[in-house]
C-alpha positions, 0 to 999 in steps of 0.5 A: 718441517723441512721444505723437502719434508714439506714438499714430499708430504704436501705431494702426497696429500694431494695425490690422495684428492687429486680426482675429487675437485682439482682445478684444471685449465688446458690450453694446447699443449699447456695443462695447468691443474691445481689443489681443491681450496685454491683459486687459480686463473691461468693464461697461457699465450703463444704457440708450440714454435715461438714458445709459451708464456704463462701467467697464473694469478693464484689465491691460497687457503692458506696455500694451493698446489699447481701443476703445470705439465706439458703434452708436446715434446720438447715444449718451449716455455718462455716465462711463467708469471705467478701473481699471488692474489691473497689479502693484503696485508697477509695474515701472520700464517704464511699464504703461498703457491706451490709450483710443480712443472714437469712431474708425472704424469706427462705425455710431453717434456719441456724442452726450454724454461726461460723464467719463473717469477713472483710478480706480487710477493707482498700478496703471497709467496712463491714456492717451487716444489719440482721443476723437471725440465728435460732441456735448458733452463734460462739463457747460458748467453746471459748468465746474469740474468735471472731465470727463476726467482722464488721464496723457496725452492725444492727441486729444479732439474734440467736435462740440458743445463742451466745458463741463468740465475736462480734465487731463493728470496724468502727468509731464513725463518720462512723459506729461502732454501734451495734443496736441489739444482741439478743439471743431468747434462750440460753446465750450470752457468748461472748464479744461484743465491739462498737466503737459508740453505742450499742442500745440493747443487749437482752438475757432474757432466758439466761446469759449475759456472761459465767457460770465461769468468766465474758464477756466484753461489751464495747461502746464508745457512750453509751448503751441504754438498756440490758436485760437478765435473769442474768448478768455476764460481766464488762460493759463499756458503756463510754470506751475511752474518747467520753463519754457515758451513759447508760440507762436501765439495767435488770437482769430479774431473776426470783428472786434470785435463785442459781444465776439466776437474778444476775448482777456479774461484773462492770458497768461504764457510764458517768451517768445513764440517758437517752440514747434514753430514759428518762427512767433510771434504773437499776433492778436486781432481785437477787444480785448486786454483781457488781461495779456500777460506774457513772462519773456524775449523778444517774438521776431519774427514772421517767416514768420508773414504777420502785420505784427507779433508782436502784433497787436490789430484792436480796443484794448489796453484801459486798465489792462493790460500787455504785459511782456517781461521781456528784449527786444522784438525787431525791426529793419530785417530782421525783423518784430516789435513790436506793431500796434494797428489802432485809432486811439487803441487803445494805452490799456494799459502796454507794459514791455520789459526788465522784469526789469531785465536790460540788454535792448533795445526793438527792434521797432516799435509801431504804433497806428492805420491810414492817414494818422492811424497813429502809429509809435513806431521805437526804431530812430529817433534818439529811440530809447525816448524818442519825442515822441508823447503819451499821448493821441495814442495812446489814454492808454498808453505804452511804457516801457524799463526803467528808465523816464524822464520824457517831457517832452512828455507832462507838463502843462505840457510840459518844452519850451521856455521857462520862461514856458510853465510859469508859473502864478498861485499861486491856480490851482497852490493851487486857490484860490477867486476872492475867497476871500482876506482882500482884496477881488478888485480889480480884479474881474475876475469869476472863476472861477480855473481850478485847475491841477496840475503833472503829470509823466508817465513813459514807464512805471509808477512808485511810491515806495519810502516809505509816508510820504515823497514820491519827488521833492524840490521846491526854490525855485530862484534863477537868479541864483546857481544855488542852491537854498533849504534849505526842502523845499517838498514838505512844503507841497504835495499830491504824489500818484502816479496813473494817468490811466486809473485802473489800478493801474499809476501813471505820473504824479506830480500836484503842486499847492499847498494852498489854504489856504497862499500860496508864494514867488514864483518858480522851482521845480524837481521832481527824483526822489529816487534814493538813500535810503530814499524813492526813486522806482522803476519798477513793473509789473516781472518782477523783485522787486528795487527798480529806481530811475527811470532819469532824474535829471530836473528839471522847472521851473515858476515861480509868480506871486503873486495875494494877492487871488485875482482870477486875475491876477498882483498886478503886473499889479494894481498897473499898472491900479490903482496905489493897491493899493501905497502903502506899502512896508516900514516904511510907505516908499513902494511896494514892488511888493506889494498892501498889503492882503496885506501882514502889516501893513496899517494903512490900515483904512479905505482912504482911501489915508492912514495916520492917525487915521482908520484908529485911529478904524476899528479901534477901532470894529471892536473894539468891535463896530461894522461892518467895511466894508472886511472886513480883519482887526482882528488887527493884530498877528497874536497870535491875539486882537482886543483893545486891543493891536491898537489900541495896535500901530496907534497905534504904526505910525501914529506911524511905529514900523513894523509889530509 
């Protein structure tokens, strides 16, 4: 028999014989009665100003119903200590004391209830039937202190808020449940814990959680309903190993205003699915600033009167994640998926099949409203690999494990001709205008806009190795279809990053070193999917390493800008032909700016290679000025000396470069 049915049946039974053998003890404003067959020895101390302390020694046969009522208005009860006195050890059948506070008929009201506790649990269980308090329960200034502990809890209803923790400590087989915790006004700032399930937590006029920090709500066998104006709590409906679902979580709002209607914290459950209701939904009027983790499915919301299983009126905040360990239900005949009403509101990360168990994404994800709404439809031709960019969604994305590369979300996008992914080497290497050894001719005035190649995945990624990059980068020869053996990743900066600053990284950022010139040509970036330095999926509910789901090839091309003037060298030569007079071994132009060649003998830049260049270099080495600013270390041996003059004489004489 469920706790709710048990309580109702016992209340009915008690009311039938209440005039015939109830025990009674009345002290001042506190009136205590109990059912026949039980033995209760009450002790009440205190006064109406400082409050009352109630001690109940009780023995069931095997159970006893105890009713505590008050006759004065807003009576203060500081504590109720129940001391079971059943035989020890207890027989196999449960012996319990069921306590009811403030139920009708009564004249007065409980204005404050500090705590209820079982002081001798080895001699009997304390069950709470109905606890009705007109004012507050517990101390809001001490939300981590315990207001109520019992082996099972029926209804705790407060008219002024619940400030301290409530715990139902019985086992999942005997007790351990919470039927309802409700604040009809005010907030529920304390923690709530149940060793079995929780039916209802209701706080429609206040916040579930404290104004600063977060409370905790834990249940081993699931939670049916949470309704609050705002939520600031870490909620776990599947605490421990038994496993529990969550059905309905609502932050009612009104619509987001200064944090009202927000859900801040986290939610964990086996599934977003039925627990005593077929209408599962998470509805947040304001911002969803919480991690939602479901070990199995996000079920459909058919019958809930909602447009999706998860509905957010504000934004799903950056750095947060929604994880479905299995699938996200939906489709033509069902209402599932996620709906975010605010344009650009998908700022966090949605991860489907987070357990990598072969499940699918079926429910639509809608972002925005009206003409600006973006629909991510996994039933469409593109399936899980939609075209909408993260910028159009708000910075976040939806990923199906194992993740793929989002071609259109890369920068430059992996679409169209290679020319759309072509950039200057000076841009790629983040070099400063005119910072090379050669003058920026023609002088275009600068500056050079730095460019970084950014590869964006649909879901979060990580590197398996702490020291080796998770991708390879090779120079590609399209004429032969072959790669150079040189691992260019050793000469580049490769960073896994998040655009939102989240701990979940969705980007691979690649750029050159400002001190390193590269070879002009086409480069290919590919993931490492084997070995010990793989590109892995992140943000999962499994601890297993899951390799990236696509063997992609991202291509881009670099053009030389050796004089760092922000223009391709070939264009410089077209404009100023004298930049390329000498080729290899001083024979004709070769399409390269002479000044950038390893051997550049025209030191005085008069267009001729002759004795005047030898005279110029000799003067510089002797301490004279160097108006052309060419490196006097002609032979590149690290020293500036007469060997450079000797090698230049050899080159001028036709001997080639040293």
